[in-house]
C-alpha positions in Angstrom: 0.0 0.0 0.0 1.3 3.5 -0.8 2.3 5.8 2.0 0.8 9.2 0.9 0.3 12.8 1.9 -3.2 14.0 0.8 -4.0 17.7 0.5 -5.6 20.3 -1.7 -3.7 22.2 -4.4 -4.4 24.6 -7.2 -3.1 25.0 -10.7 -0.5 27.6 -11.5 0.8 28.5 -15.0 4.4 27.4 -15.8 5.1 30.9 -17.1 3.0 34.1 -17.6 3.6 37.0 -19.9 1.7 40.3 -19.9 1.9 41.7 -23.5 2.5 45.5 -23.6 3.2 47.8 -26.5 6.6 49.4 -26.5 5.5 52.5 -28.5 2.4 54.6 -28.8 0.3 54.2 -31.9 -2.9 53.1 -33.5 -3.7 49.3 -33.3 -4.3 48.2 -36.9 -4.8 44.4 -36.5 -5.2 41.6 -33.9 -4.1 38.3 -35.4 -5.7 35.8 -32.9 -8.9 35.2 -31.0 -9.4 35.3 -27.3 -8.5 31.9 -25.7 -6.4 30.8 -28.7 -3.3 28.7 -28.2 -0.4 30.7 -29.7 3.2 29.8 -30.5 6.3 31.7 -29.4 7.2 34.2 -32.1 3.6 34.3 -33.5 2.4 37.8 -34.6 -0.3 38.9 -32.2 -0.8 42.7 -32.9 0.4 45.2 -35.5 0.5 49.0 -35.0 0.4 51.7 -37.7 3.8 51.5 -39.3 3.5 54.6 -41.5 4.9 57.2 -39.1 7.8 54.9 -38.2 8.6 54.1 -41.8 8.6 57.9 -42.6 11.0 58.5 -39.6 13.3 55.7 -40.9 13.4 57.4 -44.3 14.3 60.7 -42.7 17.2 59.3 -40.7 18.4 57.2 -43.6 18.5 60.3 -45.8 20.5 62.2 -43.1 22.9 59.3 -43.0 23.4 59.4 -46.8 23.9 63.2 -46.8 26.3 63.2 -43.9 28.2 60.2 -45.4 28.8 62.1 -48.6 29.9 65.2 -46.8 32.2 63.1 -44.6 33.8 61.4 -47.6 34.4 64.9 -49.2 35.9 66.2 -45.9 38.3 63.2 -45.7 39.4 63.9 -49.3 40.0 67.5 -48.4 41.9 66.6 -45.4 44.1 64.2 -47.4 44.9 66.9 -50.0 45.8 69.4 -47.2 48.1 66.7 -45.7 49.8 66.3 -49.0 50.1 70.1 -49.5 51.3 70.6 -45.9 54.1 68.0 -46.4 55.3 70.0 -49.4 55.1 73.2 -47.5 52.4 74.7 -49.7 49.4 74.7 -47.2 49.6 76.3 -43.8 49.3 74.1 -40.7 46.1 75.8 -39.5 44.2 74.9 -42.7 45.3 71.3 -42.3 44.1 71.2 -38.7 40.7 72.7 -39.8 40.3 70.1 -42.5 41.1 67.3 -40.1 38.7 68.6 -37.5 35.9 68.9 -40.1 36.5 65.4 -41.3 36.5 64.0 -37.7 33.3 65.9 -36.9 31.5 64.6 -39.9 32.6 61.1 -39.2 31.1 61.5 -35.7 27.9 62.8 -37.3 27.8 59.8 -39.6 28.2 57.5 -36.6 25.3 59.2 -34.8 23.2 58.9 -38.0 23.9 55.2 -38.2 22.7 54.9 -34.5 19.6 56.9 -35.4 18.9 54.5 -38.3 19.3 51.5 -36.1 17.0 53.0 -33.5 14.4 53.8 -36.2 14.6 50.1 -37.4 14.0 48.9 -33.8 11.1 51.2 -33.4 9.6 49.8 -36.6 10.0 46.3 -35.3 8.1 47.3 -32.2 5.1 47.9 -34.4 4.8 44.2 -34.8 4.1 42.6 -31.4 4.9 38.9 -31.2 4.2 36.2 -28.5 7.1 35.8 -26.1 6.1 32.2 -25.2 3.8 29.4 -26.3 0.6 29.3 -24.3 -3.1 30.2 -24.0 -4.2 33.7 -24.5 -6.7 35.4 -22.1 -9.2 38.1 -22.5 -8.4 40.7 -25.2 -8.2 44.2 -23.7 -8.0 46.3 -26.9 -9.4 46.1 -30.4 -8.3 47.4 -33.8 -8.6 51.2 -34.1 -7.8 51.9 -30.5 -4.8 54.0 -29.6 -2.3 52.0 -27.5 0.3 53.7 -25.3 3.9 52.6 -24.7 4.2 50.5 -21.5 0.6 51.2 -20.4 -0.4 49.7 -17.1 -3.1 47.7 -18.7 -1.7 44.8 -20.9 -3.0 44.1 -24.3 -3.4 40.4 -23.4 -2.0 37.9 -20.9 -0.5 34.6 -22.1 -0.3 31.7 -19.7 1.8 28.7 -20.4 -0.4 25.8 -19.4 1.6 22.9 -20.8 3.6 22.1 -18.7 1.8 23.4 -15.6 2.5 23.6 -11.8 0.2 22.5 -9.1 0.9 24.4 -5.8 -0.1 22.9 -2.5 1.0 23.0 1.2 1.8 20.1 3.5 1.9 20.1 7.3 5.2 20.9 9.0 4.9 17.5 10.7 5.3 15.7 7.4 8.2 17.8 6.1 10.8 15.4 7.5 9.2 12.4 5.7 9.0 14.4 2.5 12.6 15.5 2.6 13.8 11.9 3.5 12.0 10.3 0.6 12.7 13.1 -1.8 16.4 12.7 -1.2 16.1 9.1 -2.6 14.6 10.2 -5.9 11.7 11.9 -7.6 8.3 11.7 -5.8 5.2 11.0 -7.8 2.2 13.3 -7.4 -1.3 12.7 -8.5 -3.9 15.5 -9.0 -7.5 14.4 -8.9 -10.1 16.8 -10.4 -13.4 17.3 -8.6 -16.3 15.0 -9.4 -13.9 12.4 -10.9 -13.4 14.5 -14.0 -9.9 13.1 -14.5 -6.5 12.5 -12.9 -3.1 13.6 -13.9 0.4 12.5 -12.8 3.4 14.7 -12.1 6.4 15.0 -9.8 7.6 17.4 -7.1 9.8 20.1 -8.6 10.0 22.7 -5.7 10.0 22.8 -1.9 9.9 26.2 -0.3 12.9 27.2 1.9 10.8 28.1 4.9 7.7 27.1 6.8 4.8 29.5 6.9 4.6 30.3 10.7 1.0 31.5 10.4 -0.3 28.2 9.1 2.4 25.7 10.1 2.7 24.4 6.5 5.3 24.5 3.8 4.7 25.3 0.1 5.4 22.7 -2.5 5.1 22.7 -6.3 4.6 19.7 -8.6 5.2 19.8 -12.3 2.7 18.2 -14.7 3.1 17.7 -18.4 -0.6 18.6 -18.9 -0.4 17.8 -22.7 -4.2 17.4 -22.9 -4.9 20.5 -20.8 -6.7 18.5 -18.1 -5.5 20.9 -15.4 -6.1 24.6 -15.5 -4.5 27.6 -13.7 -6.4 28.5 -10.6 -8.3 25.2 -10.5 -8.5 23.4 -7.2 -7.6 19.7 -7.2 -7.1 16.9 -4.7 -3.4 16.2 -4.4 -1.8 12.9 -3.4 2.0 12.7 -2.9 3.3 9.1 -2.8 6.3 8.9 -0.5 6.9 5.1 -0.6 5.1 1.8 -0.7 4.5 -0.6 2.2 4.6 -4.2 0.9 3.3 -5.8 4.1 0.3 -3.5 4.9 -2.8 -5.1 6.4 -5.9 -3.5 4.8 -9.6 -3.7 5.0 -12.3 -1.9 3.0 -13.0 1.5 4.6 -16.7 0.7 4.6 -15.9 -2.0 7.2 -14.6 0.5 9.8 -17.0 1.9 12.3 -16.4 4.4 15.1 -17.7 3.9 18.6 -17.1 5.3 22.1 -13.9 3.4 22.4 -12.6 4.3 19.0 -12.7 2.6 15.6 -13.9 -1.0 15.4 -14.9 -3.7 12.8 -17.1 -6.7 13.0 -15.4 -10.0 12.0 -17.1 -13.2 11.1 -15.7 -16.1 13.0 -15.6 -19.7 11.8 -18.9 -20.5 13.6 -20.6 -17.8 11.5 -21.1 -15.5 14.4 -20.1 -11.8 14.6 -17.5 -10.4 16.9 -16.8 -6.7 17.6 -13.1 -6.1 17.3 -11.5 -2.8 18.4 -8.7 -1.7 15.9 -6.0 0.9 15.5 -5.9 2.6 12.2 -2.5 3.4 10.6 -3.9 5.5 7.7 -6.5 5.6 5.1 -5.7 5.1 1.4 -8.7 5.8 -0.9 -11.3 3.1 -0.4 -9.1 1.0 1.8 -7.9 1.5 5.4 -4.5 0.3 6.6 -4.8 -1.5 10.0 -2.0 -1.1 12.6 -3.5 -3.4 15.3 -6.5 -5.5 16.0 -6.8 -7.8 12.9 -5.0 -10.7 11.3 -4.5 -11.6 7.7 -7.3 -13.7 6.3 -10.0 -12.7 8.7 -13.4 -11.9 7.3 -14.9 -8.5 8.0 -18.4 -7.1 7.6 -18.8 -4.2 5.2 -22.6 -3.8 5.4 -25.4 -4.1 8.0 -23.2 -3.4 11.0 -25.9 -1.5 12.8 -27.9 -4.8 13.1 -25.0 -6.7 14.7 -23.7 -7.3 18.2 -21.1 -9.8 19.4 -22.5 -13.3 19.1 -25.0 -12.5 16.3 -25.2 -15.3 13.8 -24.3 -14.0 10.3 -25.5 -15.3 7.0 -23.5 -14.2 3.9 -26.1 -13.6 1.2 -23.8 -13.0 -1.8 -20.2 -13.8 -2.5 -19.2 -10.2 -3.4 -20.3 -9.1 0.1 -17.5 -11.2 1.7 -14.3 -9.2 2.1 -11.1 -10.6 3.5 -8.4 -8.6 5.3 -5.2 -8.8 3.3 
């Protein structure tokens, strides 16, 4: 029987991106629908490119003009150098020519930087997905003016495959968790409400401190979630399997009753009479209960009709499936 920790957890996206515009402009197109799955690099939005293209043409023209002037200034400086060597041109004219050439070279460098900046601004007019995931509600529509780095995102993308399930375990179980986690990866199962499905994952994170207000520690499990069975914010029943007990003695949970002296079961003796037997429970595991004391392997326990029984009552087993044997 598995040794487990059962708790409640909730889904958490593996990664989240809030998509913002990096420049101000008119939104011209939206290339997805709300709730679509998008791929990293996919074009999501486009802004009006015309002002940016015009600005790029202006700085490119400035670069061409200043490049031509710089080339002419360098030629002038070279001629003055030659004349100065032959003693024809005065030194101050050579210095002026060299200074003019150097200044124009700096202007050309600034123009190149302006061209690169204009190209980057033009790229910002196309907004792409930064990760693969599921889009949320669309906050703007074509025709609206969007502002650079506005507080309201255009859309939020959540990566749901893979996906985390976050849960907390009691501080008293932390030592067991750490001991078994040191031996290898621990399996985690997430059961959706109303038996809508079950997913398997493994522990990927244990917080570095215990929450003193609740006496619990935060743990995350990573799930592949290829079929999108789990969802961010969704509550699930979490079961962490620490190890497996190969010699556990178990009975159906329906056989266990609670009285004034604690839990008990009725067993059927060889003479077909019932006997009340007080037991000590080790733990419950789904539809079965692990017994620490009070029963032996092979004994027959009653799973239905216990309210009509007292010790010594003769029992008649009506159907074979009603007979359950402690294992």
